Structures are given as structure tokens and as C-alpha cells.
C-alpha positions as CSV (number, residue, x, y, z in Angstrom):
1,X,155.8,180.3,54.4
2,X,155.5,183.6,52.6
3,X,156.0,183.1,48.8
4,X,159.3,185.0,47.9
5,X,157.5,186.4,44.6
6,X,154.6,187.5,45.9
7,X,156.1,191.1,46.1
8,X,156.7,190.8,42.7
9,X,153.5,189.4,42.0
10,X,151.6,192.5,43.9
11,X,153.7,194.7,42.0
12,X,152.8,193.9,38.6
13,X,148.9,193.3,39.5
14,X,148.8,197.1,40.3
15,X,149.7,198.0,36.7
16,X,147.2,195.2,35.4
17,X,144.3,197.0,37.4
18,X,144.9,200.0,36.3
19,X,145.1,199.6,32.8
20,X,141.8,197.6,33.2
21,X,140.2,200.3,35.1
22,X,141.2,202.9,32.2
23,X,139.9,200.7,29.5
24,X,136.3,200.0,31.4
25,X,136.6,203.9,32.5
26,X,136.7,204.9,28.3
27,X,134.5,201.7,26.9
28,X,131.6,202.7,29.0
29,X,131.0,205.9,27.5
30,X,131.4,204.7,24.4
31,X,128.8,201.8,24.9
32,X,126.6,204.5,25.8
33,X,127.4,206.7,22.6
34,X,126.8,204.0,20.4
35,X,123.5,203.1,22.0
36,X,122.2,206.7,22.5
37,X,123.2,208.4,19.0
38,X,123.0,205.2,16.8
39,X,121.2,206.2,13.7
40,X,117.6,204.8,13.5
41,X,117.4,203.0,10.2
42,X,113.8,203.1,10.7
43,X,114.0,206.8,10.9
44,X,116.3,208.4,8.2
45,X,116.5,212.3,8.1
46,X,117.6,213.9,5.2
47,X,117.9,218.1,4.2
48,X,117.2,219.1,0.5
49,X,117.3,222.3,-1.2
50,X,116.2,223.4,-4.8
51,X,118.1,227.0,-5.8
52,X,117.9,228.5,-9.3
53,X,121.0,230.3,-9.1
54,X,120.8,232.7,-12.4
55,X,124.1,231.6,-13.0
56,X,125.6,232.7,-10.2
57,X,124.5,236.4,-11.2
58,X,122.3,238.1,-8.2
59,X,119.9,240.6,-7.8
60,X,123.1,243.5,-8.0
61,X,123.7,242.0,-11.4
62,X,127.2,240.7,-10.0
63,X,128.8,237.4,-10.7
64,X,129.5,235.8,-7.6
65,X,130.0,231.9,-6.9
66,X,131.5,232.4,-3.9
67,X,128.0,233.9,-2.3
68,X,126.0,231.5,-3.8
69,X,128.1,228.7,-2.1
70,X,128.1,230.6,0.9
71,X,123.9,230.4,0.6
72,X,124.5,226.4,0.3
73,X,127.1,226.1,3.3
74,X,124.9,227.8,5.3
75,X,122.0,225.4,5.2
76,X,124.1,222.2,5.6
77,X,121.8,220.4,2.9
78,X,122.5,216.5,2.1
79,X,121.0,217.2,-1.4
80,X,121.0,220.1,-3.6
81,X,119.1,220.6,-6.9
82,X,120.4,223.7,-9.0
83,X,119.0,225.1,-12.0
84,X,120.3,227.8,-14.5
85,X,123.9,226.5,-14.2
86,X,126.9,227.1,-16.6
87,X,130.2,225.4,-17.9
88,X,132.6,227.1,-19.9
89,X,130.2,229.9,-21.0
90,X,131.1,233.1,-22.2
91,X,128.8,235.3,-20.4
92,X,129.9,233.6,-16.8
93,X,133.7,234.1,-18.0
94,X,134.1,230.4,-19.0
95,X,133.9,229.2,-15.4
96,X,132.9,225.6,-15.0
97,X,130.1,226.6,-12.5
98,X,129.1,223.4,-10.9
99,X,132.6,222.2,-10.4
100,X,133.7,225.3,-8.5
101,X,130.7,225.1,-6.1
102,X,131.4,221.4,-5.9
103,X,134.7,222.5,-4.4
104,X,133.6,225.6,-2.1
105,X,130.9,223.3,-0.8
106,X,133.1,220.2,-0.8
107,X,130.0,218.0,-2.2
108,X,130.0,216.0,-5.0
109,X,128.2,216.8,-8.4
110,X,126.5,215.6,-11.6
111,X,125.7,218.1,-14.6
112,X,123.0,217.8,-17.3
113,X,124.0,219.5,-20.4
114,X,120.4,220.7,-22.0
115,X,121.6,223.6,-24.5
116,X,125.0,225.0,-25.8
117,X,125.6,228.5,-25.3
118,X,128.3,230.9,-26.1
119,X,130.8,228.4,-26.5
120,X,129.9,226.1,-23.5
121,X,127.1,224.3,-21.7
122,X,124.1,225.2,-19.8
123,X,121.6,222.9,-17.8
124,X,120.9,221.8,-14.3
125,X,122.9,220.1,-11.4
126,X,123.0,218.3,-8.4
127,X,125.1,218.5,-5.4
128,X,125.6,215.6,-2.8
129,X,126.9,214.9,0.4
130,X,126.3,211.2,-0.6
131,X,128.4,209.2,-3.4
132,X,126.5,209.1,-6.6
133,X,126.1,205.6,-7.1
134,X,124.2,206.2,-10.9
135,X,123.4,209.2,-12.9
136,X,120.4,209.6,-15.4
137,X,120.0,212.6,-17.8
138,X,117.2,213.0,-20.0
139,X,116.3,215.8,-22.7
140,X,112.5,216.9,-22.9
141,X,111.2,217.4,-26.6
142,X,109.8,221.1,-27.1
143,X,106.6,222.1,-28.0
144,X,107.2,226.0,-28.8
145,X,109.8,227.4,-26.7
146,X,113.6,227.2,-28.1
147,X,115.4,226.8,-25.0
148,X,116.0,222.6,-24.6
149,X,115.3,221.8,-21.2
150,X,115.4,218.3,-19.3
151,X,116.2,216.5,-16.0
152,X,118.8,214.8,-14.3
153,X,118.4,212.2,-11.7
154,X,121.0,210.4,-9.1
155,X,121.0,207.7,-6.7
156,X,122.6,207.8,-3.6
157,X,122.7,205.2,-0.2
158,X,121.2,207.5,2.3
159,X,121.5,205.4,5.9
160,X,121.4,202.0,4.1
161,X,118.6,202.8,1.6
162,X,118.9,203.7,-1.7
163,X,117.1,206.9,-2.6
164,X,116.5,209.0,-6.1
165,X,117.0,212.3,-6.5
166,X,116.2,214.5,-9.5
167,X,116.1,218.1,-10.6
168,X,114.7,219.9,-13.4
169,X,113.8,223.4,-14.9
170,X,110.2,223.8,-17.0
171,X,109.5,226.4,-19.7
172,X,108.9,229.5,-18.6
173,X,106.8,230.8,-21.6
174,X,104.1,228.6,-22.3
175,X,102.0,226.6,-19.9
176,X,101.4,224.1,-22.5
177,X,105.1,223.6,-22.9
178,X,105.4,223.1,-19.0
179,X,102.5,220.5,-19.2
180,X,104.3,219.0,-21.9
181,X,107.3,218.9,-20.2
182,X,105.9,217.6,-16.8
183,X,104.4,214.8,-18.8
184,X,107.5,213.7,-19.8
185,X,109.3,213.9,-16.4
186,X,106.5,211.7,-14.8
187,X,107.1,209.4,-17.8
188,X,111.0,209.1,-17.1
189,X,110.3,208.6,-13.5
190,X,107.5,206.0,-13.6
191,X,109.4,203.1,-12.7
192,X,111.8,204.2,-10.2
193,X,111.4,201.6,-7.3
194,X,113.4,203.4,-4.5
195,X,112.0,206.7,-2.8
196,X,112.0,209.5,-4.9
197,X,112.4,213.2,-4.4
198,X,111.8,215.7,-7.4
199,X,113.0,219.3,-6.9
200,X,113.1,222.6,-9.4
201,X,112.2,225.5,-10.7
202,X,108.8,224.4,-12.4
203,X,107.8,228.0,-13.7
204,X,104.5,227.2,-12.5
205,X,102.1,228.5,-9.7
206,X,100.1,225.9,-7.5
207,X,97.1,226.9,-9.8
208,X,98.9,225.9,-13.2
209,X,98.4,222.7,-14.6
210,X,101.5,221.3,-14.6
211,X,101.6,221.7,-10.7
212,X,98.4,219.7,-10.7
213,X,100.1,216.7,-12.5
214,X,102.7,216.9,-10.4
215,X,100.5,216.8,-7.1
216,X,98.2,214.0,-8.4
217,X,101.3,211.8,-8.2
218,X,103.7,213.5,-5.8
219,X,103.2,215.7,-2.7
220,X,104.3,219.0,-2.1
221,X,106.9,219.2,1.0
222,X,105.8,222.9,1.9
223,X,102.1,221.9,2.1
224,X,102.8,218.7,4.2
225,X,104.8,220.7,6.4
226,X,102.3,223.2,7.0
227,X,104.7,225.9,7.1
228,X,103.3,229.2,8.4
229,X,104.8,231.3,5.0
230,X,103.4,231.0,1.6
231,X,106.7,229.5,0.2
232,X,107.1,232.6,-2.3
233,X,110.5,232.2,-3.9
234,X,110.7,234.7,-7.1
235,X,111.8,237.4,-7.4
236,X,114.5,237.1,-5.0
237,X,114.1,240.8,-3.7
238,X,110.4,241.1,-3.0
239,X,108.9,237.4,-3.8
240,X,105.5,237.4,-5.0
241,X,105.7,233.9,-6.7
242,X,105.7,230.3,-5.5
243,X,107.4,228.8,-8.5
244,X,110.3,226.6,-7.1
245,X,109.1,223.2,-5.4
246,X,110.4,220.1,-3.2
247,X,108.1,216.9,-4.2
248,X,108.5,213.6,-2.8
249,X,106.2,210.3,-3.8
250,X,103.2,209.8,-1.7
251,X,103.8,206.1,-1.0
252,X,107.3,206.5,-0.3
253,X,107.0,206.7,3.6
254,X,108.5,210.5,3.2
255,X,107.3,213.2,5.2
256,X,108.5,216.5,5.1
257,X,108.8,217.8,8.9
258,X,110.1,221.6,7.8
259,X,109.8,223.7,5.2
260,X,111.9,227.4,4.8
261,X,112.8,229.8,2.0
262,X,116.4,231.8,2.5
263,X,116.0,235.4,2.0
264,X,119.3,236.4,0.0
265,X,119.9,238.5,-3.1
266,X,122.6,235.9,-4.4
267,X,120.5,234.9,-7.6
268,X,117.0,236.3,-9.0
269,X,115.7,232.9,-6.7
270,X,115.8,232.2,-2.9
271,X,116.4,228.9,-2.4
272,X,114.0,226.5,-1.1
273,X,114.5,223.6,1.6
274,X,112.8,220.9,3.3
275,X,114.1,218.7,6.3
276,X,112.6,215.3,5.2
277,X,111.8,212.1,7.1
278,X,112.2,208.6,5.3
279,X,110.3,205.8,7.5
């Protein structure tokens, strides 16, 4: 005898089947996407930049932080080491430059106050797309140069791995000063257990003693990537010197896949970038 409730059951089954089909339809591409695009923890990719921003003053002598931010945003770096940064200094209209650049790039920041100047502070800084877990700022002892210099290092978590990133700006007048500062830098960074990347304006060409000290313990990303260009970074309008570098420690499993500079008059240096892979 036919079930008097069977028409009702059939009606109920159809929407249930439809809902199940829709759920399966959306679940399959999600599973495929997770399978195809999930990050490989064994190969972490990272883009870093070093940029001496000349307190935001370009080759045209105009102060324009938006122009600096545009250069950074166009390249989409994950970590940026900045040199010659003002905070509340009279010559740059009292602007907190690193806070403004962080706002314009939507990145986190830290600042290293190395020198008091014109009612404000002057030093180096870092922008990061990752949450900053720890910070270490060290000032160098001077040999002869009047300007106090230093380095700042942060720790971030990248793809589940702890990473150290540091930036510095060395003596531009005296080679023995750069050597003295490089020795201090290497001492400060000596016991870092995590993969370590060091960037900055070293005011030193590759034939200098400070560069040789660094390259004895670190790899020069530009050379490792076998870039076709020479990597000249100063002066910005017609670069003739290679003095801005990206270094990484040789035993950290880091490899430079690509390096380049960005032609721009926004500062008196051009930025240097590297795409790195951490294995």
C-alpha cells in the first residue's frame, strides 16, 4: 500500500539533495585551493628593501614623503631598512617621518634614535608587514666622525619561522671608522640563532675593508643572485657607486633569487631590493 506520507518525504528529500550538492560544489574548489596554494613551510619567500631616504628630500631638493612611500608601495616589500630618517626635526618641518611613512605604507615600524638634531631625533628605521616581536637598538662607539651612528634589529615571524632583520648606516668620511663600526655590528649580531638579514647604507664600495669584513660572514645578495646590472645606488640621478647592500648569513638556508634597484629621484640614493627564499 503506498505510504500516505511519501509525497511529503520526496518533497523534503529534494531540497536536502540540492543543499548537499551546493555544499559539495563549493567545497571542492576550496579543497583544491588549499591543496594548490597553501604556503610551503620549507620554502618561505620574502622581499626586502634597503633605502637611504635622505630625510625625504629628493634630487630636486624638495621634501616629499609621499614620493618615498609611493616608491615603497610600488615594490611591495615585506621588510624595509631605512636610513637618514628624521623625527620632529626643524629642517623637515618637525614631521615624525617614520610614523608618517608607516601610515602611508600601512606597515609597522621601529625607529633607532642615534643622534639629537635641531630639536628632534635622527637615525635609522625599519618598516615591516609582519608583527614586530622584538627590537634591539645599539649605538656604535665613534673613532673620529662627529655623527653618532648605530643599528636596529627586529624579530618577526615569517611562515612559522623566527627571522631577524637589521639595518644600519656607517661612517661616510673615514674607512677606519666604517671598519670600527662594522666590527661592532658583527659583535652585536654574533649570537642571533634565527635566520639573519642585514641591510643598509654602508658607505663602502666592494673593494673596501668594511665590506670585506661583512662578506667574510655574510653573503652579498646582489652577487649571489647573479644580477646582470652592477647594483649602483648612489647618486640617484646618475649612480656611480655601489654602497647600499643586502646581506644574509651564509649558513641560514637563505638564498637570493633576484635583486634590483629602482630608478627614482625621490632621494639621493636609489633603493636596493632582493627576493629571498628561506629553506
